[in-house]
N, C-alpha and C positions, 0 to 999 in steps of 0.2 A: 802692470798688467792691463788687457785690453779686454774693452765692453763693446760687443756688435749685437744691437736688436735688429731684427729684419723681418718684414712679412712680404711675401709673394702670394698674390691672389689669382692662383691659376688652379685650373681643375686639372688634376693628373693623378699619378700614383706615388705613394711615398714608399721607398725604400732604405732602409738601413743595412750598411756593410760594414762589418766590423772586421779589424785589422790589429793582430797583436803583436809588436815590434819592441824586444827587448821589454824593457818597463815603463814605456811610454805607448801610448794610445791616441789615435787621431779618430774625430767622430765627423761622419759625413751622413748628410740628409739631403738626398735631390729628389727633384719632381722631373716626371717624364710626362710631356705635354701630349694629349691626343692631336692624331694629325687634322682634326678640322680647326684648331687653333693655328692662327699664323705666327710666324716667327720661328726661332729655335728654342732650343731648352735652357732653361735658367738655371745655372748650377752656382750656390752661394758656398763658399768654401771658410771655413772657420777652424782656425788649429789655435787651440789654448793648454796650456801647459801648468795648469793648476794642483792641487793635493787629490789624491782619489777621492772618488764620491760617487754614490748608488744613486742613478736617476731611475725612477720609477715610470714605465709608461703604460699608462691605465687603457684597455681597450674595451670599447663599449659593449652592448650587447648586439649580437647580429653584425658585427664587422670584424675584418681580419686584419692581422697585422702581421707583416713579413720581414723576415731578417734572414741574411747570408751569415752563415757560421764560418767558423775558421776552416773546416775541412772543405768549402766551396759550396755546399749543399744549402738548398733553401728552406727555411722553416718557417711552417705558416701558424699563427697564434689567433685562434678563434675568441672572439667575446662572449660572456665578462671575463676580465682575465687582466692580472697587473704583470708587465713584464719589467722585471729588474735589469737594469742597464750600468754597466762599470764605466765610470769617468776617473782616468787616475788623474788629471789637473783641477779637479774639483768644479769646474764650471759647466753649466748648463748649454748643452748644444744649441743649436737655433732649430726652432721649431716654426714651420710654415702652416698658417691657418688658412681657409676658406673664407671668401666674402662673408660678412655677416656674422662671422665668430671672433671672438677675442681669446686669449690665453691668459690663465692665471697660473700663478706658483706658490703651491702652498708648502710651508716650510713647516717643520715640527719634529722637534729631536734628532736635529739635525740630519732630516730626511724631506726632499724636496718631491713633492708631487706637482706634476702638471697638468692642467685642468683647461680644456678649450670649451667655452662657454658662448651661448647666442649673445650678439653684441646686444647693448640696450639701445634705445632711440636715440638718446643724447650722445651715442658714440659712433655716428654717420656722419662725419663731415664730409659734406659735398655729395651730388647726386650722381656721379658719373659713374658707369660701368667699367671695371678692369677689362672687358673685352674690346674696348675702343682702341686701344694702343697694343701693338704689336709686341709680344714678348722680345726681350734682348738677345742676342748670341749667348752661347753657354760659354761657362768659365773655366779655365783651364784644368783646375785640380779642385777634389771633393775632401772634404775632412770624413773621419771615420767616426763609427759609433760600436763600441764594444758590449755585448752582452755580457750579464754577471756570469762566470763562469761556474760560481757555487751554486746559483738560484736557478738556472735554467734547466730544464729536463734534458734527458740525452734524447740524440735525434735519430729515432729507428728508423725512419723515413723521411719523405718531404715534407707531410703537413704533421705538424705534430700540434698539440692543443695543449695550453696551459691550465684547464680547468683543475682545481684540486693540488696544483703542484705547490711548491715553494714559492710565497710570494703572492699566493693568489688572494682577489680581493673583490667583493661584490662591487657593481657598478653604483650601489647606493651609498658609497661610502663618503660623499662629500661631506654632509651635513656634522659628522663627526670630528671635523677639524676646526680649530680658532682661526676667525677670520684675521687675526692680528697681523699674520706673515704673509696675506696675499697681495702680490703685486702683479698688475697687469698693464701690458702694454697695447694702446690703440693707433691706427695708422689710418691715413685716406684709403678707399678701396680703389683709387686711380693711382695709386704711385707704384713705381716699378723703378729697379736698378738697371739702367743701361749698360753699366759695366760695374765691375768691381774686384777687388782683390784683399785677400787676408791682411788683417794687419800684423806686423811684426810684432813678437813676444820679447818679452824683456827676459824672461827667466830660460829662454831656450838655450841647451847648452850645444855642443859639437855633435854629439850622438843623435840629440833629437831633430837636429837639422838634416843629417844623413837620411836618417828615418823618413822626415819629411818630403825630401826629394824623390826618395825612392817610391813613395805612396804616391806621389803625383805622377810619377811615371806611368804607375798600374793603372792607375784610376783614367788617365787619358786612352791608354789602349783600351781599357773595358768601355769606357764612354764610347771610343770610335766605333768598337763591335758592336755596340748595341744600336748606335744611330744608323750604321749601315744595314741595320734590318728594317726599317722605317720608324723607329719608334715606338713599335708596337708591343706586345706583351712577351717578356723572356720565354724561353724554350719550356725552363724548367720551373718557373714560377707558376705559384697557385693560381687557380681561376680567381677572378674578384668575388667579393662579398655579394651577396644576395641582397642585402640590405642598402647598398649603395643607392638606388633609385630612391629610395624613400628619403632619406636625409643625408647629408652631408657630414661624416663623421670629424672630430679634430684631429688634423693631420700634423701641425707642429705648434710650438710655443715659443716665447721670447725667453731672453735670458733677463734678469731682473739684478738692480745695482742699487746702491743708497750711500749714505754715509752715517756716520757714528753719533749718536747723543743727539737727536733733536735736530739737526741742521736741515732747513729748507729743502725738498727737492726741487732741481733743475730742470725745466720744461721749456722748450723749444718750441713754439705753435705760430703758425701763419695767422694775420687778423681775418676777421671776418668781412664777407662782402667783395673777396676777389673772384674772379670768374676761372680763372686757372687753378689748375690743383698745383698744390705746394709741397713739395717733399723736405724734409728735415733731415741733415746728414750731420755724422758727427764721425770724427776720425782721430785716433791717437797719433802723433807723431814725434815719436822717441829722436831726438837729436835735432829737430827743426826742419825734418824732412817733409814736404807735403806729400799725401797720397791722394788717390783718387776716392771719390767719394760715391758710393753707391744711393741711389734713390728710393724712396718709399720707407725710410727710417724714420721713427719716432722715439727720442730718448727720453727718458724720466729719471730721476732719483728721486726713491721715496724716504720718507722720514722714518727715523729709529730703527734702522735695519741696521743686520748683524754682518752681512758680508761687507768687507773693504775692498776697493780698487780705487787705483791713481789714474788719474787722465789729466792730461795736459793741456790738449787742446780739441777745441771742437769749431765748426760753422756749419754754415746753413746755404743751400742751394734750393735755388726756386725752378721750377720746371713748368713751361705752360705744356697743359695735355691737348689742348685744340690742334696747335701746330708744331708741336715735339721741338720746340724751342726751349733753349737751355740757358739760364741766365749765368752770371760770372757769381763765383762763391763769395760768401762773408766772409769778415775777417776771424782769424782764429780766438779763441778765448781758452785759455789755461786754467786747470781747477786740479785740486787734488782730495779727496776724502779721507777721513781718519780711519784709524786702526783700533782694533780692539780683541778680546780673548778668542780662540780658536774655538770653531764648531764642535759640538759633540762628535766624539769619532764614532766609527763604525765597530761592533763589537770584536774582538779578536776572534779569529778561527783556528784550527787545528790545522797544522801543517804537516809535511812527509817528514818521517824520522821519529814520529810519536811510537812509542812502544807501552808494553804492559806498565811499566814504572816511571814513565817520562812521558810529557807532553811538549810539545814544540808549538807555540802560538806566536803568531804573526797578524799585525795589523798596517792599516793603511793611515797615510797623515790625513787627518781633515783639512777643511780651508782653514788658514793661517790667520786668515781677515787682517791681512796687510801687515801682519808680524810674524816674523818666523819663530816656528816651533821650535824648543828648546829641549823640554824633556817631557817623558810619557810617565804616567803613574798606572801601574796594574795592581789591581786587588783583586782577591781569591777569600772563598769561605773556607779553605783548607778541608773540604770535603764533609765537613759538619752539618749543612744543610739548616741552620739556625738562624741565617740572615744577616749574621755579623761578617764583617769583611776585613781582611787583614793586607797590607801593602807586600808584595811580593815582589816587585821590581819598580825602580825609578832610574830613567836614563833617556838619552837620546834615541836608542835603538828600537828598531820595528819590530823586534822579535825576541823572545826569549824562552829560555828552557826550564821547564819545572821539573826537578826530579822528586827521587824518592816518595813515589805515590804508590796507592795501592793498585792491583791489577781489577780491571772490570769495576769503576767506581766512577762515580760522579763528582765533578767539581764545577764549580761555578766562578764566573770571571768577568769583570768590568774595567774599562779603560777611560782614562782622562788626559788631554792633553794640556799643555802651558806653554804659553810664550810670554813677552813682557808685558803683554796687559792684563795677563790673570791666567788661570786656571779655567777650563772649559769644564762643562758638566760631564758627567760619567755618561757612557754609553750604556746601552741597554744591555741586561746582564745575558751572559750566554753559559749555557749549561755543556761541558765536555766532558766524555768518557774515556779512560785507559782501556788500550786493548788486553786482550785476555792470553794464555799460552796457546799452543797449538792443540787442538782438542784431540784425545785418544779415539784409535778404530773405534766405531759403533758395532751394534750387533750386527749378524746378519739379515736381511729385511726376510718380513715372514708374509705368508700368502693369507688376504683376508677374505677374497672371493675371486673364483675365475670364472671368466668368459669364454665366448668361443672366439673374439677377436681382441681381448683384453684381459689384463691382470692387475687385480687392485692389491698393493702392496704397501705392507706397514714396516717401520723400522722404530728403534728407541733413539733417545737423546743419549749421547757419551755420561756415563753417571759421573766422571771425574769434571764436567765443565761446569760451571757456575750458571745459576740461572740467572745473572746481569750479562752474560755472553752471548753476544748475537751469533748462534750458530747457523750454519748453513749446510745443506747438503746436496751433494752428487751423486744419484744414481745410475750407473753404468749396467748394460745388457748386453749380451753375446748372443747372436744367432746361431752361432756354429758355421758361418758362411767365411770363415777364413780372415774377417776383419778385425776381431778382437773384440773389446769390451768398448763401447761405444756409448756416450753420453745419452740419456732420454730422460732427465728430469733435473734441474738445478733451483734450490728455493729453501726456503726456510719451514716447508712443511714437513710434518711427520709420516706422510702417507702420498700415494701418487697411484693414478690409474694409468697403467701403460697402454695404449690404444693399437690400432691398425696392426694388429698379429696374425699371425697365420693360425689357423684351427688346428688343434691336436696336434700340436708343435710343443717341443722341448727349450726353455729359454734359461739362459745363466743371468744371473744379478747378483750386484756387489755393489756398495754403497760408502762412500767416505763423506767426512766431516770436516768442513774449513770455517776458517774466521779471518778476520785481519791478519793474524799473526802466522796463519799459513795453512795447510791443507793435511788433515791426515792421512795415513794409510787405509786402504781400502777394506773392508769387511772382507769376512768369509763368502766364497761365493755359496749363493742358492740355486737350485734348479729347480722351475716350476715347469707346468703344461698346460697348455689351452686346453678347454673342453672340445670336445670335437662338437659338429653343428648336426641338427637333425637332417634327415636324409631327403633327398628330393621326393615327390609323389610317383608312385608306379605308374606305367603306362595303363590306358585305358582298358579292362579285362575285355577279354573278345570270346565266343561261344565256340567249342569242338564239338562237330558232330551236329545231329539233328535234335531238334526240341521236342521233347515227349511231352505227353499230357501231364506228366507228374514229376518231371527231373529234367535238368541238361546239366551240361559239361561247361566249367568256366574257367578259363585260363588268361594268364597275366604274365608280364615282363619286369625283370628287377628294375630300381631305380636308376636313371643314367648318373646321377648323383648319389654317394652313399653318406656322404657329410663327414668324411673321415674315419668311419667305423663301419664293419660290418654288419648287415642286415639280420637281425636276430629271427625275426618272424614277420608272417603277413599276416592282415586280419581282412576276411571279406565278410561284409554288411549285407545285407538283403532288406528290402521293404517292398511288403505289398501294397498294390496300386501305384498310380502316378504322383502322389501328393508329397511323398517325402518325409512326411511327419514322422514316422516310427520308424526305427530300424533295428533289425536283430544281428545278433551275432550269426553268422553260419559257418565261419571257418577262423582257426587261429592256428598257425604252425609255421615251418619253415617251407612245404612245399609250394609252387606255383601254380597250381591248378587244383579243382575241387569241383566234385560232383553235387549239386544242390537237388536236393531230394524234399518228398513229402509235399509237393507243390500241387496247387489245384488246379484243375482243366480251365482254359479259357480265362485265365486271371493275368494281368500286367504285373511285372516284379521290376524292381531297379537294383542293380548291384553297386559295389563300389567297394577298393581295394586301397588300403593303406597300409606301411609296413614301420619296424620300429626297431631301433638300433638304439647303440649307447648314447647317442647324442638326442635321442628324444623321438617323438613322433612325427613322421613325414605328413604333409598334406594329404589331403583324399584325391584319389585318382577323378577321372569323369566317370560320370555316371552311365552305365549301361542298362537299356531297358529291354526287356524280354517278353514276350507274349507266349503263352503256353496256348496247344490249340485244343480246341472245345471237343467232346463225345457225346453221343446221344444220353439223353436222360435216363436215370436208374427207374426201377420198379416202384410202381404207384402202390398205395395201400387201397385195398378194396373200396368200393364206394359205401356211403351208409346212407340210411334210410332217413329221412327227415319227417317227424311225426310217423303217424300209423299210415299204412298203404290204404288207399282208398278202394273202392271197387274197380274202378276203371283207371285210375292213373296212381302215379307214385311219385314221390320228389325224391331225388338222390343229391348227395353233396359229396365232395372229395378235397382231399389237400394235394399241394405240389408236392413231385417226388422228393425224396429224400436227397439223392443225389442228381444236382442239375445239369451235368456234364459241362459246365463252363461257359453256357450260353442259354438265356432265359427261355421257357418253355413257351412256343408259341401256339398250341394247340393240343386239346384233348379228346381222345375218341373213346365212346361208351357202346359195349356189345351187349346185346341179349339174346340169352338162349331159351325158349319157352317151355314148360312142361305141359302135359295133358291135366284133365280136371284132377282134382285133388284125391287122390289114391290110386292115379291110372299110373303107368310107366311109358306112354308115348312120349317123343321128342318131336321138338320142332326145330327149324333150321335157325342158323344164328344170322342175325343182322344187327347191323349199324343203327342204333337210334340216336346218337348225338354226334356232333364235331365242332367245337370251339373253345375259345380260349376263356370261357367262363369255368368257375369250379362248382357249378351246380346246374341241374336241369331238372325238368318235370316230362316223365315218361306217360304218355296216354295210350288211348286204344287198347287197353288190357282188359282182361274179361276176370270177373269177381271169382274169388275161391281159388283160383291158378296159382301155381308157384313159378318164378322166373328166376333166370342166374345171370347178374351182371358182373361184366369184366371193364376195365379201365386201362389206358396205355396213353403215356405221353409222348410229344415230338417237339425238338429242335431244329435248328439249321443243321443238324449233323444226322438226323433223323429220327425214326420211332423208336421208344425204348420197347422192354418185356411188357407183355399185359399181368396185369394183376390176379391175385386171385379172386375165384366166384364170390359173389355175393348172392345168397339166395333171400326171394322176397315172396310170401305167400298172400295174395289179393284177399281181400276180406269179401263178406258178402254186401248185398246191396240194401239201401235202407227201404224200410214197410213202404206201402203205398197208403194214400190217405184213408182218414176211417170216412163214414158215413154221417150224416148230421145226426147228433144225440136226440132223445126224447127226455122233456122236462114235465115233471109231475110234482104240483103244490099240494103239500099235505096240510102246510097251514100258512099264515102270513109270515112265519119266518123259518120254514122248513119247505126244503123241494128237492125230489129226487130224479139224479141224472141217469140214463142208460143209453147204451151204443152197442155196437156190432163190430167183430174182431175183422179187420182189413186183411189183404193179402200180404205175407212175410216177406215175399220178393227174396227168398232164398235163405232167410235168418229167422229163426225162433224170435218170436215177438217177447220182448221179456218185461215190458211193462207199457201202461198207458197213462197219459198226462191229462188233466181235464182243467182247463182254463176257465173261470168265474170272475165277471165284472160287472159293473155299472154302465160301462161304456168299451166300446170294441178296442180303442186304444189303451185302456187302462186295466186289461183284465190280467188276472194273475192265478198261477198255478194253485188250484183248493185240492188236488188230488193226484199222486202218482202211485200206481201199483198196477197188479196183474189183474183186478176185478173188473167185471165189464160194467158195474152201476157202483153209483156214489151219492151219497145224502148229504145234500148242503142246508147248513144250519146258521142260526144268526142271521138272518135276512131282514129288511126292513120291509114293513107293509106299506101295500100300494106303490112298488117300487119297479123300476124296469132292471131286469139283468138279463146279459150276452153270455153264452156257452159254447165252447167247441173243446175237440178231444184231438190227440196226437198219438202216435204208436210209435215205439222204440224198440229195436233190437241190437244185436252186435255190430251191425253193418253203421249204423247211424240213427239218426231220429227222421222219422216221416213228416209229410206235410200234414197241417191241421186241417180238421174238419172245415165245413161250414159253419158259421156262428149264429144261434138262434136265440131268439128275442124270448123273454118269459117275464110275465108280469105278476107279482104277488098281491093277494086281496088286502084291503083297509082293514086299520087297527084303532085300538085305544090310544090317545095321544101321548107322548113320551115323557119322561121325567123332565121338569125344569132343571136347567143345567146350571144356570148363574142367578144369583140374589144378591142385590148390593142396593146401600143407603144413597138416595139421592141429594147429590151434594148442592145442585142448582134447584130445588125446590122453593116452595111458595115462601117468601122471608115476612110477609105481612099478618102480624096478630090481629082477630083471633082464629084465622084458617090456619095458622100455621107457627107452632112455638118449638125449637130445639130441644126445649126442657120437657114438654109434655107430648112432642109428636115425632114419629118416626116415618119419613118419606122413604117406602120401599120401591125398588125398580126390580123387572128381572126380563132376562131373553124368553122370548115366546118359544117352546119346544116344536117337536115335529109333531104335524096332526095324523100322520099315518093315514093318509087319505080322506079322511073325515074333519070338517072344521070344529076348531074349538069354539065352543058355547060358554066357558065359565072357567074361573079360577077358584081355588079355595086356599085361605091363608090360616095356618094353624099356628097359634102362639103359646101352644102348651097348655098349661093350667087355666088361660081363658077361654072363651068360646070361640071356635072358628069363624072367620069371616068371609063370607062368600061374594065374590066380585064379577063383573061380566068379563066380557073377553079384553081386558085392558092389560097393558104390561108396568103401569105405573098405580101407587095408591098411599093415601096418608093415613098412617095409624094415630088415632087422637086417643086424649083421657090417657095416658101413660104417667108413669112417676118419674119424676127428674132422677138423671144420674141414676138409671138403673137397667141394667140387661136384660134383653129377652132372646128366647132362641125361635126362630121363624123358619117354616118350611111350607111349600107351594105344592098344590096338584091341578093341573089341568085335566078337564072335562071335554069330552065331544057325544055324539048321538048315540057313539057306539059303548060309552062307559068311561069310566075316570083311570086316567092315568096313575103310575106310580107317584109317590112324593118325593121333592127333591132331596138332597142333604139338607141337613140344619144347619140354619148360617144364624150367627150371635150379633146382635146389633144393640147399641148402648145410647139411652137419650142424654143429652147435654145437661151440665148444671145449671142452675139459675145463673142471669147474669148480674155482675160485679157492682157493689156500693160505689159512690163516689168517693175519692180521698180527700184529706183535708188541704187547702191551699194556703200557702205561706209565701211571704217576701222575704229572700235572706239577705241581697246586697241591693242597693238602690243608688241612683246617682241621678244629677238633671237630666240625663238624656235616657237612661236605660234602669230597667227592672228586673232582678233576678228572681224567679218563681220556683219553689220545691213543694212538690205533695207527693205523698206517701213515703213509705220505708223501701231503699233500696239505693243499689248505686247509682251515681249522676248519668254514666252512660250503660245502656243495655244493650244484649244482642238482638239481632231480629228474631231471633228463635222463640222469644219469651212470648208467652199464651196470653199475658195481659196486658194491653196499650192503653192508653188515655189520647183524651182529645181536649185540648186547650181552646177556648174560645173567650173574645172580649167584645165588648159593645162600641159599635162605631157611633158616628154622629148623628144617624139616624134612630139611633135606638136598636138595632139589630145587631146580633151577635153573630161574628164573624170567626172563623176557625184560624187560630195561630199556629199550633203545633198538634200533629196526629202522629204517635209511637208510642215505643217502649219506654222511652226514658223519663226520670223521673224529676228533671229541672230543665228548664228554658228561661233564655235571655231575650227580655223585649227590648228592641232599641230603636233610636230614631222618635222619642219621646218629647213634650216640651216640658220645659221648666214649671215647677211649683202647680200642678195639673194633674186631678184626679181621674183613676181609670179603674173600670169595672170588669172582673173576670170571673167565670166559671169553669167548671172541669167534668168530664166524664169518663168513666172507665168500661170496657168493653174487652170481651175477649171471644172464644167460640161460640159461647151459651147466647150470643148476643150484647147488644149495647145497654148498659145501665143507665138509672136515672141521673140529671145533672145536679151537679151540687149547688148549693146558696150562692148568690152573688157575692164576690169580695172586691172592695173597693181599695186602692192603693195610689198616694199622692207622690208626685216626683218632688225635689229639693228645689230650691234656687243654685244657677248657677254662677262660679265665682268670676271675677273678670279675666280678660284674656290677656297674656304675657305683653310686655311692653317690648318695644326693640332695644337696642343697645342706645344706653344714652349717649350725651356729647360732653365732654369735660374740656373746658379751656381755662387757662389762667386769665386772670383780670388783668387789664392794663394798668402799669404803675401799682400794681398790688401782688407782689411775688408771692404773699404768704394766702392768697385768697383764689380760689377757682369757681368756676360757675358750671354747675351740673342741671344740663336741660334735657327734657325728653319730649316724646309726643304723646300728647292728651288721646284718651278712650272716652267714646260717648256715652250717656248715662243709660243703664239696662232696666227698662220698663219704669221707668219714672226713679228708680233709685241713684243719689248722687254717686259718683267714683273721688275718693280721694288716694294720696300717694304717700309712700313710704320710701325714704333714702337709706343707704346703710354704707358706710365706710371702713376700709379696713387699712390701716398703715403696715407696712411692711408683712410680716407673718402673724400679726396680730388676730383676733376675733374680730368678726363685723359687729359694728355699734352703729344704732339708729341715730341719725344727724337731722332727719327733718320729717314731718307728716302733715300732711294738707293736700289743699284742692289744687293749689299752684303746679306749673310745669317745669320751674325751674328752680334750683337753690344756690346760693352763694355759701360756699363752705370758707370760712376764717381759719386763721392760726396754722397754716399749713409749714411744717418743718422743712427746712432747707435739706437736700439732699436724701430725701426720703420718698419711697414709693407708694402710692394710694390708689387704691381700687374701690371702686363705685359700683353700686347696683340698685335698682329701682322695682318696686312691687306694686302694683293695683290693689284698692280695697273697695270691696261694695259696702255701701252703708244701707241696710234695708230698715223698712218701717217698723216692722213687727217681729223682727229677728236680729240675732246677732250679725256683725259686720264678718264678711267673706273675703280672703285675702287671695289673689291670685300668684302664680309663680312668680320668681322674679326675673328680672332680665340679664342678659348676659353681662358678664363682668367687663368693665373699662379701667385701663390701668394710666395712672398719671404719673409719667416719667418724672424724676427729679430734675429740678432745673438746673443749667449748668452753670458753674461758676462765673462770676461777673469779671469781667476785664480790671487789670491792675489799674488802681490810682495813677493818674498822670497820662492816660491816655487822651489821645487826641479827639474821638469821637465816642461819645456813652451808647451803650447798648442798653434799650429798653427790655420789658417784659415781652414785647411782642416784635422784637428786632430781629431781622432776618427772616428767613422762608419758613413756615410752621412745617412741624414735621408730617410726614405722611401718614394718615391716620388708614389703620387696616380696613379693608373693604368688610361689610355685612354680610350675613349669610345670603340676605335677599339679593344685595349687589352680585354676589358670586353667582346667585343662580341664573339672575338676569344675564349675566355676561357670558354664561357657559351655553345659556339657550340660544344667543345671538350667536354664539360661535359656531354651534350646531346647526343652525338656520342658514348660515353662510356656506358651511361646508355641505350643506343638502342641495341649495341652491347650485353650487358650483358642480357637484356630481351628476346634478339632474341636467344641466347644461352639457355637460361632456357627455352624457350617454345620448342626449339628443342629436349632440352636432357628428359626433364622430361614431356612435354606433347606428342610431337609428338612419340617421341621412346617408 
């Protein structure tokens, strides 16, 4: 066997050219250098003749892998993909990697995967670039590389992707393999092979030699043709990958080799510190003949490898990269690796010759690992699918025929190889199926749906074919063009849509089924017809003849394309106006012209046409716009009178004509024909009194009492229309003349008589007179309306000025008023007092006024009627009347409390006494209330709660009875504490052990009652203030004793203060452990591992009263002491060893801390506002 590992660090394009010659294959991978690199193309040739094996080439995402197939075409495979390549001799072809990358081979279950990874920093011997040396001349021959025929997709065109095909694998498959069989080879970046030849092979026979010679000759011819093209890209090759500019994909990998059973690998390396680049070379020399050594090879044998080769001789050649000098080779060293059991073979595959009851299996020999394979073991599951396998063949052959099988059934097989070293592992299990018989003819295809250019057909699976059989169908179509049935579909679907057909055309179809055994007879012929297409749109309609105001004739041409079917009818649509929003059907029928009638003059219309056939409705034609001519407007309605005709003018109004004529009315004309006086037969000439665009007018300069005839006509741009019918209007009489000034006579202070003369009637009989009377000219009102010439006005006020005027009315209207006449009535007695009320703000100081025995009465002075009021008379009913002077207020005294009185008042002047006023009812107030009894319901050293009377603690403001509470101050004066309706009051901010004096008074609407007697209440002594939380500490050197200390309180008004300490162990009750005046206490007898709680209370010792206890302080907890260190420790721990546990902050400390934080934050905010906002 021969092992050659090579690296060529050049930038170029990798192409794999497969060639299949008999049962042997040769692998070739060559590099095409770009024109900018100096030197010729380097071609490395490797021929290996080991057992067949599958090589998987991984294509990264964004990269492309180009191979040349057996038929000479190129196939481009884009990543991510995994390309399976077939190696008949079992060796890995040489893979060239770019600078900065290393190759690794992963072996798992007999499958080797070549990975190209970035080179680690420690794998960079030397720092020279490979571009410093010109590439050596090309080699004379190239090895071949064959893609796996069963795993590559068929090449329909030049570029074919591998995604989704057999052997496809994601680019992230690297982590799932075990790193136990990874072999990597690393070389210097500056090493190049100036020349080289493929080593001879040990197991090459004569047939392989001849094949190799022919391959060399073909490759030389191809290489010469390619180099003649300038080394550029081939004509039929695909374009380079767009990802080449970003990253350099792995291009080639190296071959791996090793020894069996834990022997150390052999590695030839150059020592560090040399300036020139050294390449290691190795060559096998059968027969002792020395070959030439290519540069740039690094050879390593890994430990515990499975593949075994035999190497006889190796040597090392050093090359200086700086001056291209070559040293002499070292002495050759011979060695031999050990053999082992074969690699797991590939699964057997189904070969030709298999039938429905027979399977012909073939397989390829795996790598024998140095020992010839003697036999193969083939096992199968007998089609049971239970996971158990039985041996069906054992022998040296590489194929086997399994007979007596069931058609269309699945069988599982696996294979193992055996040599002198042992039996290999079984291959992966492969499932193979037997074929079925030729299917029977299917039923004719059926039509699912037909279109204009397509037919959707479906058919059924032959009933005699089993479900496991893969049935394919061939649909044939005959277009009646003389070519017969032509295939239109081939696949495994049961339906097909045949497209690109002719419209309204009949087609013949038949279908045939086939499988691997053969093809059935075609079904019966079925005929189907495509649908006709919808016709094309008709031409734009045109106008025939002249357009009339109410009609026009429309004509159109048939469509140029009828869609394959005759047009059945035409549809004409018309739309009024130019918006085209609403369309109405005007005609539907086979004719190609139509008269559109019933149109409006002077209107715009739009028309369009479409046709219909069996294929559907055609598109709409272009729109035709038609304008009908306008005509003069029609007859108007007679004008009508607005309101009543006046004596000399009349107002007329009319509407537009019912028929506008297709053009807006621009002007109206009104004519008048006047008759003689009412009852005469004379006529006047006709004259035009108005012409304009308005619909109303006022005709003046007419005579009262005459009859006039009015007519109206309208005009537009087409001319004047006809006159309307006559409208006769009779003018009314004129209004009467103004009356003369009336005459007024006063019969009494409240009655006056008005008289006047009749004015001129002005052509109309006066029907009534209107008399207006008022105290001022602007406020006069009608006081009389009638035909009489006199009127008596009553209800007047004495000594008052009045104005009067008269107006005459007839059928023509209202005449003007006469001049206003002034009249003054004589004086009289005063009027009655209108309002009497009780004075709310009368005098309140006894004995002048008391609400219980007095009434303060007030009234409004009445009108004196021209004579001044001298006095008033107050009538109290049963009591004697009281006469007072000309005042409006008076206090009636000596009345009974809580008693009602009926009061009325009369005014008097020098002419007499006026009438009494209405009776008013007034009532005296009850007597003031007595003071309630005052009680103290609750007390403390600072407050006293007082209560009086019977009632709720809180009263509403509407309560009539209210109270006033007073207390005596330091000066001996009583000051008010509370005033309101409530029955309780709390006095606060008092001193302890102090007496206070109080008194109370009740008052209501009747007045304030007397004060109660003085009540004295004394506040008690105050208890001591609460003590802050005590401090509890364990006493040093005494673990069972703790000291409780607290802050002392000052004596309260000479009374001493003592303290009480209580403790609680665990969850028990508090017990008093100390009482005295000291401010600390040591408590002995503490139990270990127990928790204690302490609290302190202050007690005030009064001299003449019992002790007063204050509230307890917050509870302080003493945690159990930690367990002591074990005996024998180097250092002992005392009761205070280590840092004291942190005590929690008290409430005062927390408050101080919060106040400080708030102050700091406020200062920061003020500074920020001052600096950033204000400035």
